[in-house]
N, C-alpha and C positions, 0 to 999 in steps of 0.2 A: 804675517808679523807674530812672535814670538810677545807675548803677556809679561807686561811689568813682573806682574802678581807671580812671583815663588815664592819659597817657604822660608826663604830670609828677606823679605821686601821689606826695606826699612831697618833692619836687622842689620849694622854695619861690625859687629865684631861679633866674636867666639861667644863672649858674655852677657852681649844681650840678645843672642838666640838662645840661649841657658835661661836667660830671665824669662824671656816669653811665654819659651812653651813647659816650663816648669812651674811658671805660678800663674801668668798670666792671660795663657790662649782660651783656656778649658773654663774663666771663669762666668759664671749668670751675667748677665745683664738686668743693671736696673736706668734705666734712662726717667730721670726724675723729672726733664724737662722736654715735653713734646708737643705741636701741634696736629697730631696726629686726630681722628673725630672716630669717636667710642663707637658715633653708630657703625664704623663701617666694619669695627670689632665683633660688635652684636650682630650683626647681618652673617659673619663671616667672608666678606665681601670677594666675591669669584673679579675679576678685570677682563675687560673686552682685548685689551694688549696692550703692551707694554708701553704705549706712551699712555695710554690712563693712568698706567701706574709708576711712571715714570718721569712724566714732562707735565702732566695736568697740576695746577698749582705751586709749581719749582719756582721759586722765583731767582733761586740762584742761576740755573740755565736758560732763565729766558733774559738774563742780563748779558750772559755769556753769548748767545746767540744775537743777541742784538748789537754786542760789539763789533760782533764777526761779521754784519754788515745785512744779515737773514733779516726780509722783510715781517712786518709784525702779522701777516696772514698767515705764516707760517710758526708763528709763538703763542698767541691768543687768540688767534684770527679765524676765519672761514675753513681755512686748508683743514686735508683730512690726517687721522691720527698717524698715517704712513707718511703722509710729505711731511709732516712735524718731526716725527723720527728720522725722516734723512735728512731731517735740514739736522737736526740736532748734530747725526756725526758727522755730516759738514764741519759743523764748528768745533766740534770736542777732539778730533783726529788732529791738531796739531798746536791743543791746547797745551804744551810740555808745560811743568813748573804749576801749573793752576791744581789748586785740588780736586775740583772735579774732575781733569784726566785721572787722577788717582779713583777717585770714586767710581768713576763707570767702570774702571778696569775692575775693582773689588768685584763691584755690584755683581757685574755680566759671572766674575767667574765663582760668585759664590752661590749665586742662587740661579744660575740659567747654564754652569759647566763650560762657559765660552770663555775659551781659554787666551785669547786675543784680544788687543784691542779693537774699539769699535774707529770704524774706517766707512769714507764713501767706498770704498770698495767691497768691502762687507757685509754693509750694513743690511741687504738684502737677505740673506742669509742667517743673522742675527735676528730681525724684524719673526720668522719665519720656524727658526728654533725658539725663539722665546716665549713668541704666540703660540706653538704648541704648548710646552707646558704651562700656562696659562689657562688655556681651554682644558688642559687634564683634571684642573680642580687643586693640583699639587699646590702652587704658588696663592690659594686666598690667602684673605687677611693672617686668619688664626695661624695656616699653616706657615709663613714666613717670620711668625711673632716665634712658635715654636721651631725650624731652624733655626732660630739667631738665640736659642737659647736665654728667650727673656725674662724674666722671673717677675717685672715688675714696670709698670710704668705710669706716670703720671700724665696726664691730659691735661690741657688749658682751659677750661672751660669759667662762663660767665656769671655773675651771682644769680642773673634770672634763670638762667638754665634747669629745666626739670631734672635734668641725669639719671632720665631714666632710662636711656643707653647702660648708664654702669650699674646701675640695677641690673638688668638684662642680664648683663656680660656676667655680673656677683651669683648668681643664680643657673646660675648655665652649668655650673659645672669646666667654663676652662681654666686651665690651671696656672695663667697667666694671671696676675693681680694687675686691675685697671683701675686705677684712684684716681678722683677727680683733683685739680689744683686750682683754688679760687683766685681769678684775675678779674679785678674789678676799676679798671683801667676807666670803664664808661660811667661809671658814678665820680671817679675821680677828678674826670676831662672836663669841668664845668662851662667852659669855654666854646666847647662845640656847640652846633645849632640843634643837634641831637638827642641834646642833656632833657629836653623838658620831654619827649617823648621816651624817652629810655625811662624816666621816672615814670613814664604813666607805664612802662612796661612789668617795672618792680611792684608795682600796686596793684596788677593784674594778679602777678605770679605771687605775692603773697597775700590778697585777700584784704589790705591795708592800706586807707587814705594816707598821702605824704603829703604835710603840709608844712613842715619845717626840718629841720636837721635831727632835731629827735627823735620825731616820727622815723626820717629817714635811717638813723643808726638803731632804730629799734626792731624795722624791717630788716636791715643788712646783719642784726642780731640770730633772725631766724632763719636766712641765708645761710650764715657760718654754722650754725647747727644741722641747717641740711644737708652741710658738703661732710661735714663730721660725721651723719648718720651712716655713711656711705665711705668711710675712709678719708677724707682728706686731711694730709698731715703739713701741706704747705699751700702759701700765696705764691703768688708772681705780681709786680708791678713794673710797667714798661711806661717810661718818662724819658721826653729828651734831656732834662735836666733837674737837678732836686730843689724844689721847696722847700723851706721852712721862714719863718718868721712871724713870730709869737707877737709883735709888738707894731702891728699896723695900726692900730686905732679903731679895727674893722671888723663887725660881727659875722661871723662865718654865717649864722642865719638869714640875716640881711642880703647878703650877696645870694642866697639858695633862693630867697623869694623874690628879689631880683629875676635873677635868672628864668625862676618858672613862671614868671607874669611878664616878661618879653624872652621869649626863647632865644630872638635875636639880638639882642642885646649884647653889646661889645665891653667885656670887665674890665677894669683896670689888673695894672700890675698887683697893687695891693687889695685891692678885692679877690683877684687869683690865689697869692700867697694866704689871706687869711681863711679862705674857705679849705683850702687844698691842705694846708698847715693840724689844721683841726680834725680835718678826716685822716689826714692820714697817722696822727694822733692815735685816733680809734680805733682805727686798725691793727695797729701797733698792739696799743694794748691787749685788746680783743686775741690777739694771734699769741703773745705771750703767756697771758690768762691758760689758754689752750693747749701750750706745748707746740706750735707749730713754728715751723721755719717760716722767714720773710725774705721771697725774694725780690731784689731792686736793679732792675736792667735801666740805664742810662746810657745817654750819648749817642742815641742816633737821631737823626734828622730824618723823617720821614716824607715820602712822597713830595720830594723836590721837582720834579719833574710834572706843572701841572697839566698840560695838553696831554703827556701819557695815563695822569689818572683821570684826568676827562672822560679818557677813549677806556681803559682797564682798571680803574679802582686802584684799591689799596693791595700792599703787599706784591706789587707787578714786579718790583726788582730796580724801584727807584728811590734806595734811601743810599744815607752817606753814613761815614764817621764825623760827630761835629768835631769844632776844634779845640783846645783847651778852653778848661772854664775852671770859676774854682766851686766846683760842686764840695769839698771838702769844710768850709766853714758851715752851710749848711746841715749838709750831711751830719757832721760832727756835733753840731748843736743841735739834731733831732735826735742822735742815737743819747745823748749825754742827758737830755729832758728823761727819756725814758728810762735809762739806765739809776736816774736819780731817785725816781718812784719806784724803782724794781721791778719795771715791765719792759725792758730790754728785751726783743725776743731774740731769739736765734735766728741770722741773718745770713745770709746769701748777696754779695756785694758783684757788679758784674758794670765793666764800662766799658763800651764798643771802641774807646779812644785806646789804642796798646800803649799811648803814653802817660797813660794814668796807672798802670799796672807796680808800680810802686808806690806809686801814693797809696792805693788800695790796701797794698801790703798790709804798708808802715798803718792805714787808718786800723786795719782788722785789729792787729795789736796793740795796740791803745783802750779796746773795749774788749778785749778774753780776758773773762777775771778766773779760768779755772775751774767752771760751775762742771763744763765738758768739753770733750777736747774740740776747740774748734768751734767755739758757738758764732762768733764772727767770722767769716769765711770767703775769702774770693774764691767766684766762682769761675767757672771754667773757660778760655780764651772760646769767645761768643761772637757768631757769624762770619763777619771778614776776617777774623784771627783764628779761626777754628780750622786750619793748614798747617804744614810743617813750621813752616819759620814762627806764625803764630803762637803754636806750640811749644815750643823752644822757648821762646824769648820769654812767656806767661810762665814756664816750669822755672826757667833760672832767676826771673823777678820775687818768684814765690819759695823758692830755697833759700835765697837771701836774706829775705825778711821774716818768714815763716816755718814752722811744724811741717816740712812733706805730708808724714803719717797724718794730718788732718782733711788734706786734699779733700776735697767732695769729688774730684773724679771728670767725667765724661757727661756728654747729653749731645742728643742726637739735633734739637731746636727743629726736629724735621716734620714736615705734612707728611712724608712718603716713606712708607713700609720697608721701602728697603733700603734706608741709609742707616740699618743697626748696624753697618760695617764702620763707619764709624768709630764706633767703640773698638773696634778692631785696629784703623787708624792709630785712633789715640793710644793703645797699647802696646801696638809696635813702638809706635812714637817716644813714648814714656820708659820704653826697656832699651830702649836704644842711648835714649841720655840716662839713665841710673849706667848702663853698660860703659859709655864712655867717659862718664867719670873715673868709674872703677880703674879702667883701662890705665889712665891719666895721672893715676893715684892719689884722686881726689875724695875718694870714697871708699871705706873697708868692704873686702870683700865676704863679709859676714850674709852668708846664708839664710839665717833663722830672721835679722834684721829685715833683710830685702824682700825675704817674703812676704813677711807682716805689710812691709809698705807698700808692696804694690796689691796685696791682697786689699788691704785697704782703701787704699785711693780707687782702684778699678771695681769694686765692689759692694767692703762692705760698709763703708761710711755710708754712703748713700742708701743701702737697706739699713740701717740704723737708726739714721734722719727721719724713714719712714713708718720704722719699727713692724 
């Protein structure tokens, strides 16, 4: 069977093809949000087989496999890597219109020169050819990044991380910059039973005793300084919903003390709001002082399947989009408070719920102040939305409410080195969107302006953000 992947894949007009090949195709990649392990880059990891590279940790694929009726044994269980690969072939061969089908075709073509869809019939030969290439060392972690024209990435790192691997990479002469991104969810999520243990971990890393929120903030400033010393310019916060309430009548330090003295204590909604409001304001002010960009990811209900969580743990593919909620009131109040102090940082806002697109676009417009292009911006179509329909809907909303050239562009949000093809996927969709609007007479066919838009969205905006 002939592969879907040809030179004009997703490019449905001559204009789209011209835009992609003239301006987008060869731009370097700046992947400003991913979950790649820096240690695998530091050691220039060679993968034993395509299952280890492709399926291990990829909850997108696991989710499709379960829905296809494949037993957990062949997903996260005790089956061999080859058996798991064969079952992936069974799941994906007819997953038409699913982004995983497109991504699979792209990855096989770009990295293994296999230009046919993965099926049960050719799985054996694909397994052999892919593993021969992996055994040659041609597809080590660093070589994949070089092949993909990756100029810079931001990993996702906990405040307690030593960042030793980032130091090793920086001193190794590797051409791709690998920068940390500050992800402090573990210290924000005070409701978790593991919170007190995490504070102890911060004490060990910092060499400081933490008995109050003042102590905590002093330690966090030191951790922020540590991240900054290794080039960090970006933070990231993941939460199910936005919390902001300055009128709880509860002291954040009292909430902290209560949780530290009774790690399994159940906190009230007011107590949670008091602590999280105080800490999130602290973080945002620090980011503003440092010139960092603050990312906010929300709208995801995680680990909804308690049985699967007990078997496999978090990040196993059992997460879902949350329904409509009033995030605008707490988020706009949070932003207004910081803006009134002159300490509103640059922000990228993401919701997993696509019905929030226009709401976010209008909220961003309310706080842009002309200081820098797109100071407050809508992030890329995320997770369940980083597909053909999701990206097109996202672009339509963004164009209707925001200046398109200020869009920060694509990211992989991935744990897999082969996922850099998602940038190609986005660039093709983006150029096709622009091309279709031009051919309908909605955009002018001005090559100077179009070149600038494409280069900014696909490359320069993200690079400028990371300086």
